C-alpha positions in Angstrom: 23.8 -5.5 -28.4 20.2 -6.3 -27.5 19.6 -8.9 -24.8 18.0 -12.3 -25.8 15.0 -11.4 -23.8 14.5 -8.2 -25.7 15.0 -9.7 -28.9 12.6 -12.6 -28.4 9.9 -10.3 -26.9 10.1 -8.0 -29.9 9.7 -10.9 -32.2 7.0 -12.5 -30.3 5.1 -9.2 -30.2 5.4 -9.0 -34.0 4.1 -12.5 -34.3 1.1 -11.8 -32.0 0.2 -8.7 -34.1 0.3 -10.8 -37.4 -1.5 -13.9 -35.7 1.1 -16.2 -37.5 4.8 -16.8 -37.7 7.0 -14.3 -39.4 7.2 -15.2 -43.0 10.6 -15.2 -44.4 11.4 -16.3 -48.0 13.4 -19.5 -48.3 17.1 -18.8 -49.2 17.2 -15.2 -47.8 20.7 -14.4 -47.0 21.6 -12.3 -44.0 22.8 -8.9 -45.4 25.0 -8.2 -42.2 28.6 -7.7 -43.0 30.9 -7.7 -39.9 33.4 -10.1 -41.1 36.8 -10.6 -39.4 39.3 -11.9 -42.0 41.2 -14.0 -39.2 38.1 -16.0 -38.4 36.6 -18.9 -40.4 33.4 -18.4 -42.4 30.3 -20.3 -41.3 26.9 -20.5 -43.1 23.8 -21.1 -40.9 20.8 -22.7 -42.6 17.8 -22.0 -40.4 14.7 -24.4 -41.0 12.6 -23.5 -37.9 11.8 -25.8 -35.1 11.8 -25.2 -31.3 15.0 -23.4 -31.3 13.2 -20.7 -33.2 10.2 -21.1 -31.1 8.1 -18.6 -29.2 5.5 -19.0 -26.4 3.2 -16.4 -24.6 4.9 -17.1 -21.3 8.5 -17.4 -20.2 7.5 -20.5 -18.1 5.8 -22.2 -21.2 7.7 -25.1 -22.6 4.9 -26.9 -24.4 2.1 -25.6 -26.7 4.5 -22.9 -28.1 4.8 -22.0 -31.8 7.9 -23.5 -33.4 9.5 -21.8 -36.3 8.5 -18.2 -35.2 11.8 -16.4 -35.1 14.1 -15.7 -38.1 17.8 -16.6 -38.4 19.2 -13.0 -37.8 17.1 -13.0 -34.3 18.9 -16.4 -33.3 22.5 -15.0 -34.4 21.9 -11.6 -32.6 20.8 -13.4 -29.5 24.2 -15.1 -29.2 26.8 -12.3 -29.8 29.6 -14.6 -28.7 29.2 -16.5 -32.0 31.1 -13.7 -33.7 34.2 -14.5 -31.5 34.2 -17.8 -33.2 33.5 -17.1 -36.8 32.0 -14.9 -39.4 28.5 -16.1 -39.8 25.9 -15.6 -42.5 22.4 -16.8 -42.2 20.2 -18.5 -44.8 16.5 -18.6 -43.9 15.8 -21.9 -45.8 12.4 -22.5 -44.1 10.6 -21.7 -40.8 8.6 -24.7 -39.9 8.0 -27.3 -37.2 10.2 -30.3 -38.3 7.2 -32.6 -38.4 6.3 -30.6 -41.6 9.7 -31.4 -43.3 9.4 -33.4 -46.4 11.6 -34.9 -49.2 11.3 -31.9 -51.5 12.7 -29.6 -48.7 15.3 -32.1 -47.9 16.6 -32.5 -51.5 16.7 -28.6 -51.7 18.5 -28.3 -48.4 21.1 -30.8 -49.2 21.8 -29.2 -52.7 22.1 -25.6 -51.2 24.3 -26.9 -48.4 26.5 -28.7 -50.9 26.8 -25.6 -52.9 27.9 -23.5 -49.8 30.4 -26.2 -48.8 32.0 -26.2 -52.3 32.9 -22.6 -51.8 36.5 -22.5 -50.8 35.8 -19.6 -48.4 33.3 -21.6 -46.3 34.8 -23.6 -43.4 31.6 -25.2 -42.4 27.8 -25.3 -42.0 25.4 -25.4 -39.3 21.8 -26.4 -39.7 19.1 -25.2 -37.0 16.3 -27.7 -37.0 13.4 -28.9 -34.9 14.2 -32.1 -32.7 11.1 -34.0 -33.7 12.6 -35.1 -37.0 16.1 -34.0 -36.7 17.6 -37.5 -36.8 15.9 -37.9 -40.2 17.2 -34.7 -41.7 20.6 -35.2 -40.3 20.8 -38.8 -41.6 19.6 -37.6 -45.0 22.4 -35.0 -45.2 24.9 -37.5 -44.0 24.1 -39.7 -47.0 23.9 -37.0 -49.5 26.8 -34.4 -48.8 30.3 -35.1 -50.1 32.7 -33.1 -47.9 35.4 -33.1 -45.3 34.2 -29.8 -43.8 32.2 -29.8 -40.5 28.3 -30.0 -40.9 26.5 -29.7 -37.6 22.7 -30.0 -37.1 21.5 -28.3 -33.8 18.1 -27.7 -32.2 16.6 -27.0 -28.8 14.1 -28.7 -26.4 12.9 -25.4 -25.0 11.6 -22.4 -27.1 13.7 -19.1 -27.2 11.1 -17.4 -25.0 11.7 -19.9 -22.1 13.6 -18.7 -18.9 16.2 -21.3 -19.3 16.1 -21.8 -23.1 18.8 -24.2 -24.2 18.9 -23.1 -27.8 21.5 -20.1 -27.5 24.2 -22.3 -25.9 23.5 -25.2 -28.4 23.8 -22.7 -31.2 27.1 -21.4 -29.9 28.4 -24.8 -29.5 27.4 -25.8 -33.0 28.9 -22.9 -34.6 32.2 -23.3 -32.6 32.4 -27.0 -33.7 31.7 -26.0 -37.5 34.6 -23.6 -37.2 36.9 -26.1 -35.6 39.4 -28.2 -37.7 38.6 -30.9 -35.1 35.2 -31.4 -36.8 36.6 -32.4 -40.2 36.1 -35.7 -41.7 33.4 -36.9 -39.2 30.3 -36.9 -41.3 27.3 -34.9 -40.4 27.0 -34.3 -36.5 24.2 -33.4 -34.1 24.8 -31.1 -31.2 22.6 -30.7 -28.1 23.2 -30.5 -24.5 27.0 -30.3 -24.6 27.3 -33.6 -26.6 28.5 -34.4 -30.0 26.9 -37.2 -31.8 27.0 -38.9 -35.2 23.9 -38.3 -37.4 24.1 -41.9 -38.5 23.2 -43.5 -35.3 21.8 -40.8 -33.0 18.0 -40.8 -32.1 15.6 -38.7 -30.0 14.8 -40.8 -26.9 12.6 -38.5 -24.8 9.7 -36.0 -25.9 10.5 -33.5 -23.3 14.0 -33.9 -21.6 16.9 -31.7 -22.6 19.2 -34.8 -22.6 17.1 -36.5 -25.4 19.5 -37.4 -28.2 21.5 -40.6 -27.5 23.3 -43.4 -29.4 23.1 -46.2 -27.0 25.4 -48.8 -28.4 27.5 -46.6 -30.6 28.0 -43.8 -28.0 28.8 -40.1 -28.5 31.7 -38.6 -30.7 32.6 -36.2 -27.9 31.5 -33.5 -25.6 32.1 -29.6 -25.0 34.4 -28.3 -22.3 32.9 -24.7 -22.0 32.4 -24.3 -25.9 35.5 -26.2 -27.0 35.0 -29.5 -28.8 36.6 -32.6 -27.1 36.5 -35.8 -29.2 37.0 -39.3 -27.9 38.4 -40.7 -31.2 40.1 -39.4 -34.3 38.0 -38.7 -37.4 36.1 -41.7 -38.7 33.0 -42.4 -40.7 30.3 -45.1 -39.8 31.4 -48.6 -41.4 29.6 -49.0 -44.6 28.1 -45.6 -44.9 26.9 -45.2 -48.5 26.9 -41.8 -50.6 23.9 -41.1 -52.7 24.6 -38.1 -55.3 21.2 -36.1 -55.1 22.8 -33.6 -57.5 23.3 -36.2 -60.3 20.0 -37.9 -59.3 17.8 -34.9 -58.8 14.3 -36.2 -58.0 12.4 -33.6 -60.0 9.1 -35.4 -59.4 9.8 -35.9 -55.7 11.4 -38.9 -54.0 9.9 -42.4 -54.3 7.1 -43.1 -51.6 8.3 -45.3 -48.7 5.9 -46.1 -45.9 6.6 -47.3 -42.4 4.3 -49.9 -41.0 4.3 -50.8 -37.2 4.2 -54.3 -36.1 1.9 -55.4 -33.2 -0.1 -58.4 -32.0 -2.7 -59.5 -34.6 -1.3 -57.1 -37.2 -3.7 -56.3 -39.9 -1.9 -57.5 -42.9 -4.4 -55.6 -45.2 -2.3 -52.6 -44.4 0.5 -53.8 -46.8 -1.6 -53.9 -50.0 -3.2 -50.7 -48.8 0.1 -48.9 -48.8 1.1 -50.2 -52.2 -2.3 -49.2 -53.6 -1.8 -45.6 -52.4 1.6 -45.4 -54.2 4.3 -46.9 -52.0 7.3 -48.2 -53.9 9.1 -49.4 -50.8 8.0 -50.4 -47.2 9.9 -50.5 -43.9 8.5 -52.9 -41.3 9.1 -51.7 -37.7 8.9 -55.3 -36.4 8.8 -56.5 -32.8 12.1 -57.7 -31.3 14.7 -58.1 -34.0 12.3 -57.4 -36.9 9.7 -60.1 -36.2 6.6 -59.9 -38.4 3.5 -62.1 -38.5 2.9 -64.9 -40.9 0.1 -63.1 -42.6 2.2 -59.9 -42.7 5.2 -62.0 -44.4 2.8 -63.5 -46.8 1.3 -60.0 -47.8 4.8 -58.7 -48.2 5.9 -61.5 -50.6 2.8 -60.9 -52.7 3.6 -57.1 -52.8 7.2 -57.9 -53.8 6.3 -60.5 -56.5 3.3 -58.7 -57.9 4.4 -55.0 -57.6 8.2 -55.1 -57.3 7.8 -53.4 -53.7 11.1 -53.0 -51.9 10.9 -54.0 -48.4 13.1 -53.6 -45.4 12.7 -55.3 -42.0 13.6 -53.0 -39.1 12.6 -53.0 -35.4 10.3 -51.5 -32.9 12.8 -51.4 -30.0 14.9 -48.4 -29.4 18.2 -50.1 -30.4 19.4 -53.3 -31.8 20.2 -55.1 -35.1 18.1 -56.8 -37.7 20.2 -59.2 -39.8 18.0 -60.1 -42.6 14.4 -60.0 -43.9 12.1 -62.5 -42.7 11.0 -63.8 -46.0 11.8 -67.5 -46.9 13.3 -68.7 -50.1 15.6 -65.7 -50.8 12.7 -63.5 -52.1 14.3 -60.4 -53.7 13.8 -57.0 -52.2 13.4 -58.3 -48.6 16.3 -56.8 -46.6 17.4 -56.5 -43.0 17.8 -53.0 -41.8 20.9 -53.6 -39.7 21.3 -51.0 -37.0 19.1 -48.5 -38.8 16.0 -47.3 -37.1 12.8 -47.5 -39.1 12.9 -43.6 -40.1 16.4 -44.0 -41.1 15.9 -47.2 -43.1 13.0 -45.4 -44.9 15.3 -42.6 -46.0 18.1 -44.9 -47.1 15.5 -47.0 -49.1 14.2 -43.8 -50.6 17.6 -42.7 -51.8 18.4 -46.3 -53.2 15.2 -46.3 -55.1 15.6 -42.8 -56.5 19.2 -43.8 -57.7 17.6 -46.7 -59.7 19.5 -49.4 -57.7 19.0 -52.9 -58.7 18.1 -55.6 -56.4 21.8 -56.7 -55.9 22.8 -53.0 -55.4 20.0 -52.5 -53.0 20.9 -55.6 -51.0 24.7 -54.6 -50.9 23.8 -51.2 -49.6 21.7 -52.5 -46.7 23.9 -55.5 -45.9 27.1 -53.5 -46.1 25.6 -50.9 -43.8 25.1 -53.8 -41.4 
């Protein structure tokens, strides 16, 4: 079996010759057939990111090209994976995760659901860039209906780095997806020997390997070598809703929801500007526990009354709880985001709008999630 270094060097050389990342069609299945009937079947959906990244130097961990290596290269770089499961790879996309969008998210969720519905598939792994991993993992958590393990995994260093973290992370993720211990826990995120819930986990550092955390809620478990060890029995986050993205397939794209960041002397004109450019919903990343300026609240109330804009109040701080919207008089569509970060509140609001939820249904979703 070729070494990781040889595999990545060969792939990086091909990239250099082409001047751009290897172009692989979305949905391409790995044709390799080395199945072992005694092992569980795991499907890996590769989307790109640093875990598939390539740099010009083995010491370069910034300025690399994300989404440069194909799923077969990632699998071949970790031959131990085949001791844990039969893996098949789907090259869904090969992008930096900052380029992920709702069209790709919907398609990814639908393809994963189809794979999970196959009786022969024991679990799914999604390789993904870490920049927006928490958003994709949260979207999948709200739109997949399964007891089978779904694990989202990435890396903080490109595959060409001397101490790349991707191979071990991928091995751990596949092992977890193949384990009965991972069933019934919702979508999980795996990096740096830790197992976390997609519902509450967020990226906390732009560079450190130990970047994904869930401060108040804590991790679900850890890995001893590559064996998953959980702290608790299987349980889902309280109030986690489910949105049927199959039945409510957004053929024209998901509703536009924008996030506005709170600060001193907030420019309240940003609110009508967002509405004028097509926003059906807004999430306010307010200071403290969702605080918003008086001018901002007035503009929000006007947007709600005149345009029917749905507005969720969230928070700027890393963690915390926002109990309710800051609008007076019980104005409809002004909700508190609870424990959800602004990016996650945005995704939930998009899904609620796409499902055609009424005011009361939307309020129930956000308040129950609190």
